[in-house]
C-alpha positions as CSV (number, residue, x, y, z in Angstrom):
1,X,-125.4,153.6,61.3
2,X,-122.4,151.7,62.6
3,X,-121.0,148.5,63.5
4,X,-119.2,150.5,66.4
5,X,-121.4,150.3,69.7
6,X,-120.8,152.7,72.8
7,X,-121.7,150.9,76.3
8,X,-121.7,153.6,79.0
9,X,-122.5,152.8,82.7
10,X,-120.8,149.7,83.0
11,X,-119.9,147.9,86.2
12,X,-116.4,147.8,87.1
13,X,-116.3,144.5,87.4
14,X,-117.8,143.8,83.7
15,X,-114.7,142.5,81.8
16,X,-114.3,142.3,77.7
17,X,-115.3,138.9,78.0
18,X,-118.4,139.3,79.6
19,X,-119.5,142.2,77.0
20,X,-118.1,140.1,74.1
21,X,-120.7,137.1,75.5
22,X,-123.7,139.7,75.9
23,X,-123.4,141.0,72.6
24,X,-122.7,137.4,70.7
25,X,-126.2,136.7,71.1
26,X,-127.2,139.4,68.2
27,X,-124.2,138.1,65.6
28,X,-120.8,137.8,65.2
29,X,-118.6,140.1,67.4
30,X,-115.2,141.5,66.2
31,X,-114.1,143.2,69.3
32,X,-115.2,144.1,72.7
33,X,-112.9,146.8,75.0
34,X,-113.6,148.0,78.3
35,X,-111.8,151.3,78.3
36,X,-109.5,151.4,81.7
37,X,-107.5,154.1,83.5
38,X,-104.1,154.4,82.3
39,X,-102.6,154.6,85.9
40,X,-104.5,152.4,88.0
41,X,-105.9,149.9,85.5
42,X,-109.1,150.1,87.0
43,X,-112.7,150.1,84.7
44,X,-113.5,154.0,83.5
45,X,-117.2,152.5,83.5
46,X,-117.5,152.2,79.4
47,X,-116.5,150.5,76.5
48,X,-117.0,149.9,73.0
49,X,-118.5,146.4,70.7
50,X,-117.5,146.3,67.2
51,X,-120.0,143.9,65.6
52,X,-119.4,142.3,62.0
53,X,-122.8,143.5,60.5
54,X,-124.4,146.7,60.9
55,X,-127.9,145.1,61.3
56,X,-126.8,142.8,64.1
57,X,-125.3,146.3,65.7
58,X,-128.5,147.5,65.3
59,X,-130.4,144.8,66.9
60,X,-128.0,144.8,69.8
61,X,-128.5,148.5,70.6
62,X,-132.3,148.2,70.4
63,X,-132.5,145.0,72.5
64,X,-129.4,145.7,75.4
65,X,-130.3,150.0,76.0
66,X,-131.4,150.3,79.5
67,X,-130.9,146.6,80.5
68,X,-129.0,145.4,83.3
69,X,-125.4,144.1,82.8
70,X,-123.6,143.0,85.9
71,X,-125.8,144.9,88.1
72,X,-125.8,148.0,86.2
73,X,-128.6,149.5,83.8
74,X,-126.4,150.2,80.5
75,X,-126.8,153.0,78.0
76,X,-125.9,151.3,74.6
77,X,-126.0,153.3,71.2
78,X,-123.9,154.1,68.4
79,X,-120.4,155.0,68.7
80,X,-119.5,158.3,67.5
81,X,-116.4,159.0,65.8
82,X,-113.9,161.8,67.7
83,X,-113.5,165.2,66.5
84,X,-110.3,166.0,65.5
85,X,-110.8,169.4,67.3
86,X,-109.3,170.9,70.6
87,X,-108.5,168.6,72.9
88,X,-108.0,169.0,76.6
89,X,-104.9,167.0,76.9
90,X,-102.7,168.8,74.2
91,X,-103.7,172.5,74.7
92,X,-103.4,172.6,78.6
93,X,-105.2,175.7,79.4
94,X,-103.8,177.6,82.6
95,X,-100.8,175.5,84.2
96,X,-99.3,176.4,87.1
97,X,-95.8,175.8,85.2
98,X,-97.0,179.3,83.7
99,X,-99.1,180.1,80.9
100,X,-100.4,178.3,78.5
101,X,-98.8,174.8,77.2
102,X,-96.6,175.2,74.3
103,X,-96.9,179.0,73.8
104,X,-93.4,179.6,74.7
105,X,-93.8,182.4,77.2
106,X,-93.0,181.5,81.0
107,X,-94.4,182.8,84.1
108,X,-97.3,183.8,83.1
109,X,-100.4,182.7,85.4
110,X,-98.1,181.8,88.6
111,X,-96.1,179.4,90.0
112,X,-93.6,179.2,86.8
113,X,-89.8,179.1,86.5
114,X,-89.9,183.2,86.9
115,X,-92.6,183.4,89.6
116,X,-95.4,184.2,87.3
117,X,-95.2,187.8,88.8
118,X,-96.8,186.5,92.0
119,X,-94.0,186.9,95.1
120,X,-93.2,187.1,98.5
121,X,-89.5,188.1,99.1
122,X,-88.3,191.0,100.8
123,X,-91.8,191.9,102.5
124,X,-93.3,192.3,99.3
125,X,-96.6,190.7,98.3
126,X,-98.4,190.4,95.1
127,X,-97.0,191.6,91.8
128,X,-96.0,194.9,93.0
129,X,-92.1,194.3,92.9
130,X,-91.0,195.5,89.5
131,X,-88.0,193.9,88.1
132,X,-87.4,193.3,84.9
133,X,-87.9,190.0,82.8
134,X,-85.4,190.2,79.6
135,X,-88.1,187.2,77.8
136,X,-91.1,189.1,78.2
137,X,-89.2,192.5,77.2
138,X,-91.4,194.6,80.2
139,X,-92.0,194.6,83.5
140,X,-93.5,192.2,85.8
141,X,-96.8,193.8,87.4
142,X,-97.8,195.4,84.6
143,X,-101.6,195.0,84.2
144,X,-101.1,193.7,80.6
145,X,-99.2,190.6,82.0
146,X,-102.4,189.4,83.9
147,X,-104.9,189.5,81.5
148,X,-108.1,187.4,82.1
């Protein structure tokens, strides 16, 4: 069991001080944090509380899970460590800038710096225009360039 507690379904008005006071009923609180959006600084509706003692954390979880805090019924449970596996923010997936982020290829899935094979110039539409692209060593419009 961890001393770190996840608190979900928080009101957007809940503050760190509010979490601190609610959880301090069960023991010494080392830290209380409401997670906020980086751009808007608005609460994302969840936070974390770290208790000094594991027994105090267990007691707080048992007592507060499903209770009302600032008008919202909250979910309270032991926080789980984040895995170090795939994280969307790092790998990207399909990007309009072209291809997979960081794979060194450009323009693979549309809209990229090399038109991504989809173009509308000179009355032609789609990937039918076959001018060579030196960075790929093949022709745009080949079916191999648009694997799904």
